[in-house]
N, C-alpha and C positions, 0 to 999 in steps of 0.2 A: 504494500499500500504505500501511496504517496505521503510525503510529510504534510501535516496540517498546518496551514499557514497560521502564524500567531496573530491574534487580533489585538490591536492596541488602541486605546482611547486617544482622541485628539487632545493635545494639551491646550490649556486655556491660552488665549492670546495674552502676551506679555503686557504689563503696563508700561508702555514704551517710554513714557516720561521718566520712569524710575532708572532707566538705563541710558538716557541721553545725557552724556557727560557735560554738555553745555547748558542744561536746564537746572536751575537751582531747586533744591529739594525743600518742599513746603514742610514747615516744622509742626505738623499736626499728625494725630493718630499714630500709626505704626511708624511714620517717618520722623517722629519726634525724639529727642534725647537718644541720638545714635551713639553707639559704642565708638570710642576714638581709635580708629585705625590709621588716620591720616588721610584718608580718602572716603568722604562721605557717601559717594555713590556705591563704593564697594561695601561699606558698612551696611547699607540698606539692602544690597544684593545678598549679603551673607545672612542678615536678619530674616529676610523673606524666605530664604532657602531652609533655614532651621525651623521657622514657625509653620512652614508648609508641611513639615513632618507630622504636625498634629492634625493635618487634614483640612486646613483652612484654604478657601479659594481666594483668588485675587480679588473677587468682588467683595468678600467679607473683609479682606484686609484693607480695602479702600475706605471703610466707614470710620467715623468717630469711635474712639475706644473708651469704654467705661470700665475701669478697674474696680474690682470687688475684693475688699480685704477679707480674707478667710481666717477667722480666729477660731475655728473648731479645734478642739483638743479633747481626747479621752480623759484628760485630767480636769476638764472644765465642764461639769454638768450644767452650769448656767448657760453654756453655749451648745447644748446638746441638739438643738434644732437648727444649727446654722446651715448644715447641708440643705435642708428644706428651704431655708430663707434664700440661699444662693440661688437655687433653681427658680424661685419666684422673682427675684431680682432680675435674673437673666431674661425671663419671660417679658418683664416690663421693659428692659433695654431693647430687646429684639422687636417688640411691638412698635417702638419708636424709630426703628431703623439704624440703631448703633450696634456696635459689637462689644459684647460683655466678655471680659477676661479676668478670671479670679487669680489672686496671688496670696500667698501666706504671710503672716507676721507673727510675732510673739503673742501668746494667749495667756492670760493670767486669771487664776481663780483664788479667791481669798484663802481657802482652806487647804490649797495645795502648792503654796510657795512659802519656802523658808528663808529667812525668818519672818517675812511678811511680804505681801504682794506689793505694798507701797514702795518697797525698795526698788521694784522693778518697773513702776509706772513710768519714770523718766527714760528707762531704756526702751520700753515699748514705744514711747513717744518718738524716740530717735529712730527706731527701727521704721515706724510709720512714715515719719518725714522723709527719711532717706530713700525708702522704696517708692513713695509717691513721686519724689524728684528724679529718681534714676530711670524710671520705667516709662515707656511710651503710652501714657494715659492722658485723655482729655478731660476726664472728670472721674471722681472716685466715690464709691459707695463704701463707707466703713461700717462693718457689722461688729457691734460690741454689746456688752451687757454687764458682766460682773464688774464689780465696783470700780476698779482702776482702768478698765479697758475704754469706756467712753471718753473719760478725761484725757487719757493718753493719746487716743486717736485724734481728738480735737486739738490738743496741744501740737501734735505733729502736723495735722492738716493746716493749721493757722501758719505755722512756720514754712511749710512747703508752698501754701497759698495757691493751689490749684483748685478748680471747682470741686466741691465736696458736699455730700449729704450723708447724714447719719441714720443707721437703722439699728435699733436695740432688739435684743432677742426676746425681751418681754418677761413678766413675772410668772413664777410657777402657780400652780393651783394650791389652795389650802388643803390640809389633811384632817383627820379625825382623831381626837384624843382617845386612846384605847380604854382608858379608865372611866371617863365620864362622857364621852361622845361630843365634847366641845370641839369647835374648829381649832386647828393649830397650824402654824406655818413658820418656816425659817424667816428671821432667825430670832425675833423677839421672844417667841415661845421656847426656842432652844435655851435662851438665857434664863428666862423666868423659871422654867421647869428644872433646869440644872441647879439654880439657887434653891429651889424647893427640895431637891434631892439632897444638897449639901445640908440643908436645915433639917433633914430626916422626915420631911413631909411627904416624900415619895419613896417607895421601896425600890430595890434594885430591879425587880421584875417589871415594875411600872416604867422605870426610865429606859430600860432596854426595849420594851414594846413601843414606847414612844418614838424611839430612834427610827422606826420604820415609817413614821407618819408625818414627820416634820418637813420633809421634802418629797412629796409624793409624785412630783413630775419634774421634768427639766425646766430650765427658766431661772431667773434671778429671784432673790428673796421676795416673798409675797406680801411684805409690808412696806412701810415707807422708810426703807433702809437707804444706803448709799446708791445702789444700782438704780432703784426707781426714782429716788430724788434726781439723779444725774439725767435719767431719761427725760423726765419732766423739764429740767432746766435746759437741756440741749434743744428740745422742742421750742421752749420759750425764746431761746436765743435766736431761733429762726433757721436752724440747721436740720430740722426734722419736721415732718408734717405734725400739726398739733395734736391729731388724734393718734399718733404714732407711739406714744410713750407708754400706754396703759394696756393694750390688749394682751391677754394671756399668751404665754409662749407656745401653748399647744392648741390655740384656737385658729379657726379659719380666718378670723379678722387679722391675726398676726401675719398670715400668708398674704392677704390682700394688700396689707400695709407694705410688705416687702415688694410686691409687684408695682405698687405705686411708686415706691422709692426708686425702683429701676427706671420707671418712666421719667421721673424727674431728673434722675441721673443722666439719662440720655439726652434730655432737653439741655442740661448744663453742658454736656460734651458738644452737642451740635452748635450751641450758641458760642462756645469758645473757639470753634473752628471756622465759623462763618466770617465773611468779609463785609459785614454790614456796618462795621465801625463802632459797634457797641462793645463795651468792656465786659469780659467774662465775670460771672458772679462767683467770686472767690470768697473764702471765709474773711479775709481782711476788708473786703469791700461790703460785706453783709453785716459784720459785727461792729457795733458802735458802743459808746458809753451808755446810750439808751437801752440797748440790748441787754447789757449787764444790769442796769437798773431794773429792768422787768424780771430778769432771772432771780435777783435778790428778793423782789416782792413775792415771787412765787415760792421761792425757798422758805420765806417766813410764813407765808399762808399754808404751806404744806406741813410745817413742823418738821422740815426735812433734816437730813443727816448733817451732823457737825462737819464731817469729812468734806462735804460739798463746798464748805467755805474755803478749805485749802485748795480744792481743785479749781474753783472759780478764780481764786487769786492767781494760780499758776496759768490757767487758760488766758486770763486778761493780760498777763505779763508777757505772753508770747506775741501779742499784737502791738505793732510799733506805735499806733495812734492812741492806744488805751493803756499801755503800760503805766503803772504807777498811780492811776486814777481810781482803781478799785481797791479799797482798803478795808481793814477791819472796822475803822471808825464809820465809813460809809455804810457798811453792812448793818451796824448796830443803829445808825441814824434812820435808815430806810425802815428798819424793823419796828421802830417806835410808833409808826403809823400803820402798820400791817397787822391785822388780827389773824389768828390761827382759824382757818375755815374747814379743814379736812379732818374728819373723825377717822384716822387710821392709826394703827399701831406704829411706833411705840408711844406716841402722844395721845392716841385715842384707842378705839376698840376693834376696828375693822381691818379688811385686807385689800390688797390691790384689785382683786376681781370685783369687790364692791365699789371701789372708786370708779373703775371702768363702767360698770353697769349704771352708775349714778350720773354719768355724763362726762367723767374724766377731765382731762386738762382743758378742753374747750369750754366746759361749763364753768370751771374754776376761773379761767381768764375772763369769761363773761361777768362773773361776780366781781372780779378785781378791776374791771375796766376803768373805774375812776382813778385808780392808782397806777395805771400803766401809761408808758410812752407809746402811743399807738402808731407813731410814724417810724418805728423801728423797722428796718428792712427784713425780708426773709428770703430764703433760698428759692422760692417760686417767683421772685420779682415783685411781689405784692408787699405792701406794708402790713404790719401786725393787724391793725384796725380793719383793713380790707379782708384779711383772712378770717378774722373773727365775724365779720358781717356775713360771711358765706355759710356759717354754721347755723343750722336750725336747732332750737332747744325745744325738745318735746315737753309737753305739760307735765308728764311724770317726772322729768328731771327737775322741774321747778319745785316740786312738792317734796322731793326726798330730803333727808336730813344728814347724809354723809358729807355732802359738800354745802356748807352753810352760807348764808348771806352775810354781808358786812354788818347788818344790824343784829344778827343773831350768832355771833362767833362762839367757838369753843373756849377761846382764850383771848383776852382783850388785845394784846399786842406783844411783839418781841418774843416769839417762841424761841428764838436763838439770840443770846445776849452776849456782848463782848465786855469783858471785865478788865480793868487795869488797876494797878496799885503796887505796893512794895513787894508783893509775891509775884506779880506779872507786870513788869515795867512796860512791855510793848504789847501786852494783851494775852488774853485767854478766852475760851469760848465755853458757854453752858447752854444746854437746851433747857431752858426754864420751863417749857410746856411739858417736859417729861418728868419734872419734879415740882408741880405747881404749889405744893404745900410748904416748900422751903423758900422763903424770901430773904431771910437773914439767919446768920448762924455764927457763933463764936465758940471755939473750942480748942483743946490742946492738940498739937500735931503728933501723930504717930507716923514716923518716917521710914520708908523702905528704899534702899539703895539698889535698884534694879529688880528685874523679875525673879532672879534666883534668890535673893534675899527675902522678897515677898513670899515666894512659894515655901521657903524654909520656916518662916515665922508666923504667917498669917493665922494659922490655926493652933499656934503653941499656947499652952496654958499659962506661959510666963509672959505673954504679950500684955504690955500695960495699955489697955484700951477699954473705953466704955462707948456706949452709944452716942455720947456727946463728942467724942474724939473726931479729929479730921485725919482721914487716911491719905498720906501723901506717898506717891510712887514717883521717884525721880530717876534720871539716867535712862529714859526710854524715848529720848528726843531724836530728831532726824539724823544727828551726828553721833551721839553717844550710844544709840542702839539703832544702827543704820536701818532706815526705813520707817521709824516712828511706829512701832507695832500697836495694835488695838488691844492693849493691855491695861488701859486706864480704867476700865470697869473693875476696880479692885474688889475681890470677893468680901462680902461681910464675914468677919471672923466667925467661925463655926459656932463657938459658944454663944455669941450674941445672936446669930441666926436662929439658934434653937429656942431662945427666949422670945422670939417674935420680931426682932429687929429686921426690917426689910430694906432700909435705906439709911445711908449716912453720906455726909459730905466727903467726896473723894476728889483728889486733885493730882494731875500728873502733867508731864511735858510730852506725853504720848497721846494716842488717839483711843477712841472707842468705836465699836461698830455703829453704823447708822441705825441699826435695829435695836440698840441698847436704850434702857430708860434708867432713870435715877438722877440724883443730884451729883452729877459728875462733871467737874471742871477739866477741860483737856486743852492740849496745845499750848501750854504756858510758854511765853516767850519773854526773855531768852530761856532756852533749855538749860537744865543743870549742867554746870561745867563750861558753858559757853562764855568766852571772853576772859577766862581766868588767866590765860597766858599773856594778856594784854598789859601794857604799862599802867600801873595803878589800879588794875582790876576793871578797867573800863569795859562796860558791857555786861558785867556779871549781874545776874538777877537774883531775887530773893530765894528762888528754888535751890540755888547752889548752897546757900548758907543756913537754911532752915534746919532746926534740930528738934528732937523729941521734946515735947513739953511746951514748945513755943506757941503762944496763942495766935490762932489764925481767925480772921474776921472776914465773912462774906456778907455783902450787902448788894442784893440783886437790883433793887430800885435805884441805888446810887452807883451801880456798876463798879463796885469796888471789891478788890481781893487783896488783903493786906496781912503782912507779917508784922506782928506788933513787937518789934525791937527798935531801939534808937539808932541813930546814924552812927554814933561812935561804935556800938557793938557790931553793926553791919560791917564797917570798915575793918575792924579787927578780925572778924571772921573771914573776910575776903583775903586779907594779908596771910592768914593761916593757910588758907587754900592754895595761894600762890607759892608759898614755901614748900607745901607738901607736893605740889605739881613739879617744882623745880628739883626736889629730891628724887621723884620718880624718873624725871628725864635723865638725871645724872646716872642713875641705876642702869638705865637702858639706853645707852648713848646710840647704839646702832639700831634702834627700833625703826622700822620702815612702815610707811602707810600700807594699807592693803594693796594687793595686785588686782589687775584686771578691772572690770567694771566697778567692783565694790570699792577699790582704792580711788577711782575717778569720782564715785559718788561721795565718799567721806571727804574729799578734798574740795568739792565744789557745790555741795548741796546748800541751799539757803534755809532760812528759818521758816516756821509755819505761817508767820504773818506775811510772808512773800510767796507762799505756795509750795515750799519744799522742792523747787525746781533746781536744776543744775545752773549756776550762774552763767555759764557760756551758752546756754540755750535760750536765755531771756532775750527778748527783742531789743534791738537798739531803738531808741525813741526817734520819732520823725524829726524832732528838733535837733538831734545830733547828727 
């Protein structure tokens, strides 16, 4: 038999312009950010050859490209739905005629990063920024969820300044308490039930059974913790659809939001590659001081996470025209006129699924309208007021009680307060709405030097502590315990807990989970040890010198947090600290800073009142 002729498919016609050496290459889509080989046409030729290995046609490769940041990780259950969301985003991008291409970055989960995920927020922001800048994308959809991921992506996106829209993974569903049938959810109920277990109010079988119900689905914590707070704030800032922050991670509504996000992302990409003379809608062109004002209003009305303050400061300081304008003082000032309107744990009783069903962020913004800057831009090109006008508020939503009116708030104002005084020279934060019964307190300090010291002594029978004591944990700030761990919710000493004590004034230079409740002052600035090496102890704060038995005075109304020792005693203690630090340095003259990223972090991280960012990542101001 004769040989059968081989059948070959005709190749697609080449995009001749790409191979015409005298024709300049347009810096859009696949043709942007070419690898440097010294010959742009060869760089494009090589790039197209490799990407065609994935089966792309020349027609597909001629379209605007929407990059999709894939933060799926088997170590990150908050992002367990990311593969589904990516497919929906791709669908939205394709419907608008652009090309979706996903790429990975670091993924962070609060419970799976040691010593704390906050240590790696800035690293994730660097990863995000550099991948956006290095790759041929005309617009980017960032998919985040767990606490540090949304702020990290936004920080990186502002610095890269390409068109960007955010998509959150959404909150998990609530579970059921096996002992009493009550609804439970991570992570407020994790903490309250663990405290009950420590106080012997739950037995070991109860706590073990409860462990199966606290996180019954993928998604972020189901209360107004850091993840849900940041989702609502990113939407308020204008970089996410207003209704995009609250649908459950496992709902069809979440998938529809993802498709819509892809559609908007494609519109951003097409606008950035058009020749109509309009400027692309980038994060720096969208975000203004008014945008951050609105975010602070919403933060206060939500009774949101104290961590969100640190993240907002870091985000604002990545923006050249906003850097330095958003401060702790402004957050407190705005809060004085904003009541708490949302009845969600930890400041209230309900869950994110209830908030969404009640109308979510659009209804909250409708209620807050008199307090908002309605001319703030959004990623769609509309002003915030125009976007709000497009939402219909059903009559049911007007009658529910989860999102209150300005006339009937849960808490009159300042759910988050900023304190200053001799124990916190540059500031500290208290979620007042999570401990509404404590407006003033004066008591003796019980000081722990780091988490190891606290763990060793907190339940000791020899600990000199009463319910009037002020528990202080120092040495867990951004530098002294890199990452500023969420260890500020100091456990109630077990002997006191067994007598029924459920709350005490607790103070630290670290953080607490956004899901935590209680009278807990966090983020004391300067942190313990900061500034000791300086001439004359300049910059040293009261947290460095406080000792057991010193009287501490909190006054929420006056926004004061004071260590009651005189100036002479303060200076004497600072001198002692400096002498001790000098002896330690002499003992270990060859001590080096940490290696790799940790060493970089320790050398450059700034304090909590600046956002705990790395100094060299902060934006240069426009004036400079």
